[in-house]
BAPA-456758 format. One record per atom (N, C-alpha, C): z, x, y; residue in three letters; residue number from 1; atom name. Coordinates in nm, 3 decimals. Atoms other than C-alpha are relative to their C-alpha. Last residue first. Layout:
+---------+---------+---------+------+-----+------+
|      c3 |      c1 |      c2 | code | pos | site |
+---------+---------+---------+------+-----+------+
|       Z |       X |       Y |  Ala | NUM |   CA |
...
+---------+---------+---------+------+-----+------+
END
This chain:
+---------+---------+---------+------+-----+------+
|      c3 |      c1 |      c2 | code | pos | site |
+---------+---------+---------+------+-----+------+
|  -0.099 |   0.088 |   0.027 |  Glu |  80 |    N |
|   3.263 |   0.840 |   0.948 |  Glu |  80 |   CA |
|   0.090 |   0.086 |  -0.115 |  Glu |  80 |    C |
|  -0.067 |   0.079 |  -0.106 |  Ser |  79 |    N |
|   3.062 |   0.982 |   1.215 |  Ser |  79 |   CA |
|   0.108 |  -0.042 |  -0.113 |  Ser |  79 |    C |
|  -0.115 |  -0.069 |  -0.029 |  Gly |  78 |    N |
|   2.836 |   1.192 |   0.973 |  Gly |  78 |   CA |
|   0.125 |  -0.034 |   0.059 |  Gly |  78 |    C |
|   0.004 |  -0.099 |  -0.130 |  Asp |  77 |    N |
|   2.514 |   1.057 |   1.127 |  Asp |  77 |   CA |
|   0.129 |   0.115 |  -0.011 |  Asp |  77 |    C |
|  -0.139 |  -0.017 |  -0.025 |  Asp |  76 |    N |
|   2.390 |   0.898 |   0.811 |  Asp |  76 |   CA |
|   0.015 |   0.111 |   0.070 |  Asp |  76 |    C |
|  -0.064 |  -0.127 |  -0.135 |  Leu |  75 |    N |
|   2.076 |   0.772 |   0.800 |  Leu |  75 |   CA |
|   0.154 |  -0.004 |  -0.023 |  Leu |  75 |    C |
|  -0.138 |  -0.023 |   0.004 |  Lys |  74 |    N |
|   1.871 |   0.606 |   0.453 |  Lys |  74 |   CA |
|   0.091 |   0.103 |   0.156 |  Lys |  74 |    C |
|  -0.107 |  -0.134 |  -0.049 |  Ala |  73 |    N |
|   1.559 |   0.498 |   0.501 |  Ala |  73 |   CA |
|   0.155 |  -0.046 |   0.001 |  Ala |  73 |    C |
|   0.058 |  -0.036 |  -0.067 |  Val |  72 |    N |
|   1.276 |   0.208 |   0.399 |  Val |  72 |   CA |
|   0.059 |   0.178 |   0.074 |  Val |  72 |    C |
|  -0.080 |  -0.038 |  -0.100 |  Ile |  71 |    N |
|   1.447 |   0.104 |   0.092 |  Ile |  71 |   CA |
|  -0.101 |   0.068 |   0.094 |  Ile |  71 |    C |
|   0.018 |  -0.162 |  -0.075 |  Arg |  70 |    N |
|   1.187 |  -0.090 |  -0.063 |  Arg |  70 |   CA |
|   0.104 |   0.046 |   0.107 |  Arg |  70 |    C |
|  -0.041 |  -0.120 |   0.078 |  Val |  69 |    N |
|   1.267 |  -0.424 |  -0.236 |  Val |  69 |   CA |
|   0.009 |   0.139 |   0.010 |  Val |  69 |    C |
|  -0.027 |   0.062 |   0.100 |  Gly |  68 |    N |
|   1.220 |  -0.659 |   0.083 |  Gly |  68 |   CA |
|   0.069 |   0.077 |  -0.118 |  Gly |  68 |    C |
|   0.121 |   0.141 |  -0.001 |  Gln |  67 |    N |
|   1.181 |  -0.419 |   0.355 |  Gln |  67 |   CA |
|  -0.003 |  -0.060 |  -0.115 |  Gln |  67 |    C |
|   0.062 |   0.023 |   0.132 |  Trp |  66 |    N |
|   1.501 |  -0.206 |   0.356 |  Trp |  66 |   CA |
|  -0.072 |  -0.095 |   0.082 |  Trp |  66 |    C |
|   0.029 |   0.068 |  -0.098 |  Val |  65 |    N |
|   1.725 |   0.030 |   0.659 |  Val |  65 |   CA |
|  -0.114 |  -0.105 |  -0.142 |  Val |  65 |    C |
|   0.107 |   0.032 |   0.073 |  Glu |  64 |    N |
|   2.024 |   0.152 |   0.540 |  Glu |  64 |   CA |
|  -0.077 |  -0.093 |   0.037 |  Glu |  64 |    C |
|   0.110 |   0.113 |   0.014 |  Ile |  63 |    N |
|   2.247 |   0.294 |   0.762 |  Ile |  63 |   CA |
|  -0.075 |  -0.021 |  -0.076 |  Ile |  63 |    C |
|   0.096 |   0.032 |   0.084 |  Thr |  62 |    N |
|   2.564 |   0.513 |   0.773 |  Thr |  62 |   CA |
|  -0.055 |  -0.103 |  -0.019 |  Thr |  62 |    C |
|  -0.023 |   0.056 |   0.120 |  Gly |  61 |    N |
|   2.746 |   0.541 |   1.092 |  Gly |  61 |   CA |
|  -0.143 |   0.043 |  -0.100 |  Gly |  61 |    C |
|  -0.098 |  -0.088 |   0.062 |  Gly |  60 |    N |
|   2.615 |   0.552 |   1.438 |  Gly |  60 |   CA |
|   0.049 |  -0.042 |  -0.155 |  Gly |  60 |    C |
|  -0.067 |  -0.148 |  -0.068 |  Asn |  59 |    N |
|   2.498 |   0.318 |   1.713 |  Asn |  59 |   CA |
|   0.074 |   0.086 |  -0.092 |  Asn |  59 |    C |
|  -0.142 |  -0.024 |   0.081 |  Phe |  58 |    N |
|   2.455 |  -0.001 |   1.463 |  Phe |  58 |   CA |
|   0.060 |   0.140 |   0.062 |  Phe |  58 |    C |
|  -0.083 |   0.076 |   0.019 |  His |  57 |    N |
|   2.177 |  -0.142 |   1.709 |  His |  57 |   CA |
|   0.128 |   0.007 |  -0.071 |  His |  57 |    C |
|  -0.053 |   0.063 |  -0.116 |  Gln |  56 |    N |
|   2.024 |   0.151 |   1.826 |  Gln |  56 |   CA |
|   0.104 |  -0.096 |  -0.031 |  Gln |  56 |    C |
|  -0.099 |  -0.125 |  -0.075 |  Arg |  55 |    N |
|   1.987 |   0.290 |   1.472 |  Arg |  55 |   CA |
|   0.074 |  -0.036 |   0.133 |  Arg |  55 |    C |
|  -0.124 |   0.005 |   0.027 |  Ala |  54 |    N |
|   1.858 |  -0.039 |   1.350 |  Ala |  54 |   CA |
|   0.122 |   0.113 |   0.069 |  Ala |  54 |    C |
|  -0.115 |   0.100 |  -0.057 |  Arg |  53 |    N |
|   1.613 |  -0.061 |   1.637 |  Arg |  53 |   CA |
|   0.126 |   0.008 |  -0.073 |  Arg |  53 |    C |
|  -0.059 |  -0.043 |  -0.141 |  Ala |  52 |    N |
|   1.479 |   0.297 |   1.560 |  Ala |  52 |   CA |
|   0.080 |  -0.095 |   0.044 |  Ala |  52 |    C |
|  -0.127 |  -0.094 |  -0.048 |  Val |  51 |    N |
|   1.449 |   0.248 |   1.202 |  Val |  51 |   CA |
|   0.065 |   0.022 |   0.114 |  Val |  51 |    C |
|  -0.108 |   0.044 |   0.015 |  Ala |  50 |    N |
|   1.267 |  -0.093 |   1.266 |  Ala |  50 |   CA |
|   0.114 |   0.100 |  -0.034 |  Ala |  50 |    C |
|  -0.054 |   0.113 |  -0.103 |  Glu |  49 |    N |
|   1.014 |   0.064 |   1.482 |  Glu |  49 |   CA |
|   0.116 |  -0.058 |  -0.039 |  Glu |  49 |    C |
|  -0.051 |  -0.060 |  -0.159 |  Glu |  48 |    N |
|   0.970 |   0.332 |   1.273 |  Glu |  48 |   CA |
|   0.053 |  -0.060 |   0.036 |  Glu |  48 |    C |
|  -0.127 |  -0.046 |   0.075 |  Asp |  47 |    N |
|   0.887 |   0.129 |   0.943 |  Asp |  47 |   CA |
|   0.073 |   0.079 |   0.141 |  Asp |  47 |    C |
|  -0.008 |  -0.102 |   0.091 |  Thr |  46 |    N |
|   0.606 |  -0.024 |   1.159 |  Thr |  46 |   CA |
|   0.122 |   0.010 |  -0.047 |  Thr |  46 |    C |
|   0.200 |  -0.030 |   0.054 |  Glu |  45 |    N |
|   0.489 |  -0.385 |   1.310 |  Glu |  45 |   CA |
|   0.046 |   0.118 |  -0.095 |  Glu |  45 |    C |
|   0.097 |  -0.102 |  -0.018 |  Ser |  44 |    N |
|   0.881 |  -0.495 |   1.320 |  Ser |  44 |   CA |
|  -0.118 |  -0.004 |  -0.021 |  Ser |  44 |    C |
|   0.108 |  -0.010 |   0.063 |  Glu |  43 |    N |
|   1.130 |  -0.802 |   1.212 |  Glu |  43 |   CA |
|  -0.096 |   0.106 |   0.113 |  Glu |  43 |    C |
|   0.086 |   0.006 |  -0.123 |  Leu |  42 |    N |
|   1.501 |  -0.790 |   1.230 |  Leu |  42 |   CA |
|  -0.155 |  -0.018 |  -0.072 |  Leu |  42 |    C |
|   0.156 |  -0.020 |   0.024 |  Glu |  41 |    N |
|   1.765 |  -0.881 |   1.029 |  Glu |  41 |   CA |
|  -0.102 |   0.005 |   0.117 |  Glu |  41 |    C |
|   0.142 |   0.071 |  -0.064 |  Met |  40 |    N |
|   2.088 |  -0.739 |   1.056 |  Met |  40 |   CA |
|  -0.103 |  -0.016 |  -0.032 |  Met |  40 |    C |
|   0.123 |   0.005 |   0.074 |  Arg |  39 |    N |
|   2.397 |  -0.656 |   0.795 |  Arg |  39 |   CA |
|  -0.100 |  -0.050 |   0.151 |  Arg |  39 |    C |
|   0.113 |   0.102 |  -0.038 |  Glu |  38 |    N |
|   2.744 |  -0.516 |   0.850 |  Glu |  38 |   CA |
|  -0.146 |  -0.021 |  -0.028 |  Glu |  38 |    C |
|  -0.075 |   0.075 |  -0.100 |  Arg |  37 |    N |
|   3.012 |  -0.390 |   0.665 |  Arg |  37 |   CA |
|  -0.075 |  -0.068 |   0.114 |  Arg |  37 |    C |
|   0.098 |   0.087 |  -0.099 |  Ile |  36 |    N |
|   2.803 |  -0.347 |   0.346 |  Ile |  36 |   CA |
|   0.127 |  -0.042 |   0.092 |  Ile |  36 |    C |
|   0.042 |   0.124 |  -0.016 |  His |  35 |    N |
|   3.009 |  -0.107 |   0.105 |  His |  35 |   CA |
|  -0.078 |  -0.079 |   0.124 |  His |  35 |    C |
|   0.158 |   0.033 |   0.029 |  Gly |  34 |    N |
|   2.945 |   0.234 |   0.037 |  Gly |  34 |   CA |
|   0.018 |  -0.122 |   0.000 |  Gly |  34 |    C |
|   0.003 |   0.035 |   0.102 |  Asp |  33 |    N |
|   3.328 |   0.329 |   0.086 |  Asp |  33 |   CA |
|  -0.129 |  -0.078 |  -0.079 |  Asp |  33 |    C |
|  -0.024 |  -0.162 |   0.091 |  Ile |  32 |    N |
|   3.312 |   0.504 |   0.375 |  Ile |  32 |   CA |
|   0.001 |  -0.042 |  -0.178 |  Ile |  32 |    C |
|  -0.062 |  -0.049 |  -0.033 |  Gly |  31 |    N |
|   3.122 |   0.158 |   0.509 |  Gly |  31 |   CA |
|   0.042 |   0.136 |  -0.069 |  Gly |  31 |    C |
|  -0.092 |   0.017 |   0.112 |  Leu |  30 |    N |
|   2.777 |   0.063 |   0.520 |  Leu |  30 |   CA |
|   0.165 |   0.070 |   0.068 |  Leu |  30 |    C |
|  -0.073 |  -0.140 |  -0.017 |  Leu |  29 |    N |
|   2.575 |  -0.043 |   0.807 |  Leu |  29 |   CA |
|   0.122 |   0.002 |  -0.103 |  Leu |  29 |    C |
|  -0.137 |  -0.008 |   0.074 |  Tyr |  28 |    N |
|   2.277 |  -0.242 |   0.671 |  Tyr |  28 |   CA |
|   0.083 |   0.113 |   0.060 |  Tyr |  28 |    C |
|  -0.073 |  -0.150 |  -0.012 |  Ala |  27 |    N |
|   1.950 |  -0.317 |   0.800 |  Ala |  27 |   CA |
|   0.139 |  -0.019 |  -0.023 |  Ala |  27 |    C |
|  -0.115 |  -0.017 |  -0.026 |  Arg |  26 |    N |
|   1.689 |  -0.552 |   0.692 |  Arg |  26 |   CA |
|   0.087 |   0.102 |   0.030 |  Arg |  26 |    C |
|  -0.114 |  -0.099 |  -0.014 |  Tyr |  25 |    N |
|   1.344 |  -0.595 |   0.780 |  Tyr |  25 |   CA |
|   0.138 |  -0.039 |  -0.041 |  Tyr |  25 |    C |
|  -0.173 |   0.043 |   0.012 |  Glu |  24 |    N |
|   1.080 |  -0.841 |   0.806 |  Glu |  24 |   CA |
|   0.032 |   0.101 |  -0.081 |  Glu |  24 |    C |
|  -0.077 |   0.018 |   0.128 |  Gln |  23 |    N |
|   0.713 |  -0.740 |   0.883 |  Gln |  23 |   CA |
|   0.159 |  -0.012 |   0.015 |  Gln |  23 |    C |
|  -0.159 |   0.006 |   0.016 |  Met |  22 |    N |
|   0.544 |  -0.860 |   1.211 |  Met |  22 |   CA |
|   0.024 |   0.031 |  -0.138 |  Met |  22 |    C |
|  -0.079 |   0.122 |   0.105 |  Val |  21 |    N |
|   0.169 |  -0.838 |   1.152 |  Val |  21 |   CA |
|   0.126 |   0.086 |   0.023 |  Val |  21 |    C |
|  -0.181 |  -0.047 |  -0.013 |  Asn |  20 |    N |
|   0.006 |  -0.625 |   1.454 |  Asn |  20 |   CA |
|   0.054 |  -0.103 |  -0.046 |  Asn |  20 |    C |
|  -0.026 |  -0.156 |  -0.052 |  Gly |  19 |    N |
|  -0.412 |  -0.661 |   1.402 |  Gly |  19 |   CA |
|   0.178 |   0.054 |  -0.040 |  Gly |  19 |    C |
|  -0.132 |  -0.020 |   0.067 |  Arg |  18 |    N |
|  -0.444 |  -1.021 |   1.190 |  Arg |  18 |   CA |
|   0.065 |   0.169 |   0.043 |  Arg |  18 |    C |
|  -0.053 |  -0.135 |   0.069 |  Ser |  17 |    N |
|  -0.754 |  -1.081 |   1.403 |  Ser |  17 |   CA |
|   0.161 |  -0.026 |  -0.040 |  Ser |  17 |    C |
|  -0.003 |  -0.135 |  -0.118 |  Cys |  16 |    N |
|  -0.862 |  -1.451 |   1.508 |  Cys |  16 |   CA |
|   0.058 |   0.106 |  -0.078 |  Cys |  16 |    C |
|   0.082 |  -0.098 |   0.048 |  Gly |  15 |    N |
|  -0.976 |  -1.724 |   1.285 |  Gly |  15 |   CA |
|  -0.021 |   0.153 |   0.081 |  Gly |  15 |    C |
|   0.096 |  -0.103 |  -0.098 |  Arg |  14 |    N |
|  -0.945 |  -1.990 |   1.513 |  Arg |  14 |   CA |
|  -0.047 |   0.127 |  -0.043 |  Arg |  14 |    C |
|   0.114 |   0.087 |  -0.026 |  Arg |  13 |    N |
|  -0.768 |  -2.251 |   1.236 |  Arg |  13 |   CA |
|  -0.117 |   0.100 |   0.146 |  Arg |  13 |    C |
|   0.076 |  -0.018 |   0.079 |  Asp |  12 |    N |
|  -0.540 |  -1.941 |   1.157 |  Asp |  12 |   CA |
|  -0.133 |  -0.077 |   0.008 |  Asp |  12 |    C |
|  -0.055 |   0.069 |   0.165 |  Asp |  11 |    N |
|  -0.346 |  -1.926 |   1.461 |  Asp |  11 |   CA |
|  -0.108 |  -0.010 |  -0.070 |  Asp |  11 |    C |
|   0.086 |  -0.049 |   0.139 |  Cys |  10 |    N |
|  -0.389 |  -1.679 |   1.748 |  Cys |  10 |   CA |
|   0.054 |  -0.089 |  -0.106 |  Cys |  10 |    C |
|   0.123 |  -0.040 |  -0.022 |  Val |   9 |    N |
|  -0.264 |  -1.770 |   2.094 |  Val |   9 |   CA |
|  -0.116 |   0.027 |  -0.093 |  Val |   9 |    C |
|   0.093 |   0.101 |  -0.057 |  Pro |   8 |    N |
|   0.002 |  -1.987 |   1.980 |  Pro |   8 |   CA |
|  -0.156 |   0.046 |   0.068 |  Pro |   8 |    C |
|   0.028 |  -0.093 |  -0.128 |  Asn |   7 |    N |
|   0.129 |  -1.736 |   1.747 |  Asn |   7 |   CA |
|  -0.088 |  -0.093 |   0.083 |  Asn |   7 |    C |
|   0.126 |  -0.034 |  -0.021 |  Arg |   6 |    N |
|   0.295 |  -1.917 |   1.477 |  Arg |   6 |   CA |
|  -0.036 |   0.026 |   0.124 |  Arg |   6 |    C |
|   0.013 |   0.071 |  -0.050 |  Arg |   5 |    N |
|   0.694 |  -1.884 |   1.399 |  Arg |   5 |   CA |
|  -0.188 |   0.027 |   0.011 |  Arg |   5 |    C |
|   0.082 |  -0.007 |  -0.062 |  Arg |   4 |    N |
|   0.818 |  -1.776 |   1.110 |  Arg |   4 |   CA |
|  -0.089 |  -0.086 |   0.107 |  Arg |   4 |    C |
|   0.135 |   0.091 |   0.003 |  Met |   3 |    N |
|   1.140 |  -1.851 |   1.057 |  Met |   3 |   CA |
|  -0.098 |   0.075 |   0.044 |  Met |   3 |    C |
|   0.092 |   0.013 |  -0.065 |  Leu |   2 |    N |
|   1.380 |  -1.559 |   0.935 |  Leu |   2 |   CA |
|  -0.107 |  -0.134 |   0.000 |  Leu |   2 |    C |
|   0.181 |   0.019 |   0.030 |  Met |   1 |    N |
|   1.644 |  -1.640 |   0.687 |  Met |   1 |   CA |
|  -0.053 |   0.016 |   0.127 |  Met |   1 |    C |
+---------+---------+---------+------+-----+------+
END
């Protein structure tokens, strides 16, 4: 589980803007049988950044990136 940390420069008491809010994502490396082989949790500002980070972390294979119950991307490079 990811712990949320307060930004010491911008907290709710100061009323600063929430421009770049980090979103929580999960990425899964799937095996040939479709079962999860590895999981990672990450925070990113955008879907595209989350997908790029998952692709770099797993370096190939079939990868699914999720944000909550929403699937963001399913990547399959055909290496399995």
